[in-house]
N, C-alpha and C positions, 0 to 999 in steps of 0.2 A: 383751476377756479381760485379766485382771490379769497383771502381769509375773511373779507367783509362781504362775501357773497353768499346768499342763501337761496338754494334751488335755482341757481343761475341768474337770480335777480338781485341787484345791489339794494340792500335795505339797511342803511345805517341806523335808522330808528330802532329796528328790531335787534341789531347787534348791540346797541347801547343798552337796551333793556335787558338783554342777556347778560352783559357784563355787570349791570347793576344788581341783578338777581344773584349772580355768583358771588359778588362782593358782600351781599347781605345774607349769604347762606349761613345757617347756624353751625355748619361744620367747617372748621378752619384747617386747611392743610399748609398754608403759608406760615412758617414759624420764624420768619425773619425778624418780626417785632420782638419775639421772645429771645432770639439770639442776641439782639442789640442790648436787651435788658440783662442778659447773661454776662455780656462784656463788662457792664458797669459793676456787677457783683464781683467778678474776678479781679477787677481793678482794686478792690479793697483787700490788701495783703495783710493777713493776720498770723501767718505761720510762725513768724519770729516773735510775736507778742507773748508775754508771760500770762499765766492764768490770772494773776492779779490785774494785769492790764485789761484782760477780757472782761473780768468782773466789773471793773470800773466803767468799761465801755457799755456794759449792760445797763448799769445804773443811769448812765447819761442818756441812753436810748429810751429807757422807760420814762425818764423825766420829760424828754421831748414829746413822747407819745401822750403822756398825761396832760401836757400843756397844749395839746391840740394840733401838733404838727401832723400833716397828712401822712398816713401810713405808706403811701406810694413813694414819698420822699425818703422814708426810712428804710424802704425795702432793700436796697443794695447792701447797706451796712448790717441790717438784721440777718439777711440771708447769709452774708459772709461770716458773721459771728456764729450762726447756727451750724454752718458748714464746718467751721473749726471745732465747735463743740462736739459734733458727731465724730470727727477724727480723733479727738482726745479722750472721749468717754466710751465710744463704741468701737474705736479702731476701724471706722468705716468712712471712706471719702465718697460722698454721693456723686453720681454721674451728672453730666450736663443735662441729660433728659429729665432727671429727677428735679433738678433746680428749675427747669422750664415748666415742669408740671406744677411745681409749687407756685410759680408766678401765675399760671392759668387758674389754679384753684383760688388764689387770693382775689383774682378778678371776677370770681363767681362763675367760672366755666366748668363744664363737665369734661373730664379727661378720661380717655380710654387707655388703660395700660393692661398688658397681659400679666398673667400669674408669674411671679418671680422677677418682675421688673422693678420692684421696690416701692410699692404704693405706700406702705407704712412709713418708710423713711421720707418719701417725697412730701407727705402731708405735714411733717414736722415743721417745714419752713413757713407756710402760711399760718399754721397754728401758733408758732412762736411770735410771728409778727403781730397778729391780731390780739394775742394774749397780753401784749405790752400795755394795752389801754386799761387793763385792770377790770374790764367788764365781763370777762369770762369767755371761754371758747368750748363748744361741745364737739366731740368727735364721735359720730354715730357708727357703730359697728353692727355686724350681722348677728352676733350672738355673745353671750356672756364670756365665753372662753377668749374670743378675740379682744374683747374690751379689756379683760384682765391682762392678757399677754402683751398687747400693744402698749398699755399704760406702764407696765413694769419694764418693758424693753426700752421704751423711749424716755422713761423718767430721768435717767442720768443726764441726758442732753438738756432737758428742761431745767433741771435743778442747777446745772452748770451755769445757765444764763439767768438764774434767779427766779424761775417760775415754779409754782406749785402744781402738783398733779393729783387728781382724784379719779376713782373708778367706781362705778355703780354696778352692783350685782343683785340678782334676783333674791328677794328675801332679806335684804339689808334693812336694819332698823332706821327709823326716821332721822334720828340724830346723825347717824353716819352718812345718810344720803345728803342731808343738808350740808354737812362738812365737805363732802365730795363735790357738790354743785358749787360751793363757795370757792373752790380752788380756781387757779388761773385757767387750768385745762381739765376737762372732765371727759373721760372715756365711758360711753354708755351705749346700750342698744337703743335703737329708735323706739322699740316697744316699751322698754322701761321708762324712758323719758316721757313717752306719751301717757303712760298710766300715771306717772308722777304728776304730770300736768293736770290730768283729770281729777286726781285726788286733791290737788291744790284748789281746784274750783269748788269743791264741796267741803273744804276744811272750815271748821267753825271759827277759827282765829288764825292769826299770822303764825303762831307757834306750831300749827299743824302743817304749814307749807314748807316745801323743801327747795323749790326753784327760786332763782333770782331772775331779773330781767334778761331776756335773750339778746344775744349780740351777734355771734358768728358761729357757723357750724360747718364742719367738714363731714361729708357722708361717704363712708366706705361702702363698696358693693352697692352703688346707687341704683342699679337696675333691680336688685332684689328688694331693697328697702322702699324705693319710690314706686315700684310697679307691683311686684309679687306680694310683698308683705302688706302693702297699702290696701290691698283688696279685702283684708280681714279687719273688720271694725274693732276698735278698742271699746270694751264695755265693762263698766263697773257695776256689779249687781249687789244690792244691799240684802241683808238677811230679813226674811219675813217672819212675822210672829207665828208660832206653832198654833194651829187651830185644833180644837177638840173634835176629832173625827174618829168614830169607831170603825176602823178599816175592816175588822172581821165581820161586823154587821153588814157593811156595804158589800163585802165579798159574798156573804150568804144571800143577800138580796139579788145580786147579779145572777146567781145560779138559777133563780126562778124566772128570769126573763127569757123570752123565746125570740129567736131571730125571725124577722119579718113581722111577727106579731107585735113585739115591743121595740125593736130596733132594726135598722138597716145597715148593711155592710157594703162599702165601696172598696172592693179588693184591689183595684188599680192604684188608688191613692191611699189605701189602708186607713180609711176613716170609718168610725162607727158613730151612728146618729140615732138618738132616741126619737121615736115617733110620738105622736100625741097620746096613744094608748100607753106606751111605755112610761111617759112622763107621769101620767095619772097613776099608773101602777106603783112607781117609785114613791110618789108623794103620799099615796095611801099607806104604803108599808112604813115609811119614815114618820108619818103623822105630821106632815108640814103642809102649809097652804099652797106655796108655789116654789117649785124647784128653781125658778129663774130669779128669785130675790137675791140681792147681792150676797147675803150671808150664806147662801147655799150654792154659790157658783163653784166653789172647790169641790163640794159633794157631787155636783153634776159632772165636773171634769174627772173626778176619781171614778165615777161610775163608768164613763166611757173608756177610761184606761183599763179597768178591770175586765171590760168586755173584750178587749183586743186579743188576749191570749186564747180566746175560744176559737179564733180563726187563723192564728199565726202558725 
């Protein structure tokens, strides 16, 4: 059977459609474009350069980025510089796969890497490139430990090429958070960054805000952060005023109520509901006109809650 034959019938239109769909697939197995880009990175030879030469190169690259030169044009030099910084500060020479991962991440792609293949080091390349603009880069991690570990581990590389690093931890004061977010690179959990964003929205003045404008983010453990953790909403709850309720009096009142006569129980959903007789009973004992008035809503809820232990 010919390669352009489907079911024994030649259908070039269907084959062309199949090729088009494969070419537009979100999953890319053809790494030839990344290998070509890798060649341009390796062509920048910096092994013989002194530390002073590399620092001067960093300043020049930052100036070019701040002047608006496209980051794609700077990528080979910045990646080569970061590669040499890793070798000199961490005694680690990243593999080609890590460099290609960095290219893919810079392009906004999701990259699958197995545990132990060096995701933390691979992320340093696109982070360094995008941080040169001075607009800040976030690195989202799965937990506080990873945020602190990765920030401390990769900090020598960033500092070697003139970039500042910050790390957000749970319970950190506002001033420290603002300083960390103002760094060129900020390691933080997605949850902490999300809560800080929500708190910024309800801050009464700019002094109470910690974030600056968002620019570029690398997400570690993307499946966990974007799928698993994203199912749990971030909620900021304010403190309510303490209401003057005599809980002992309510408890004594509940003891006088009778099941079926004053309230019904739904054991499947574990819900207690006062009936009309029970509402009149409670209103009479408390000496109020209507238990459904707004000022008595908490009293009604408390009554239901105290009924529950009677059938738990």
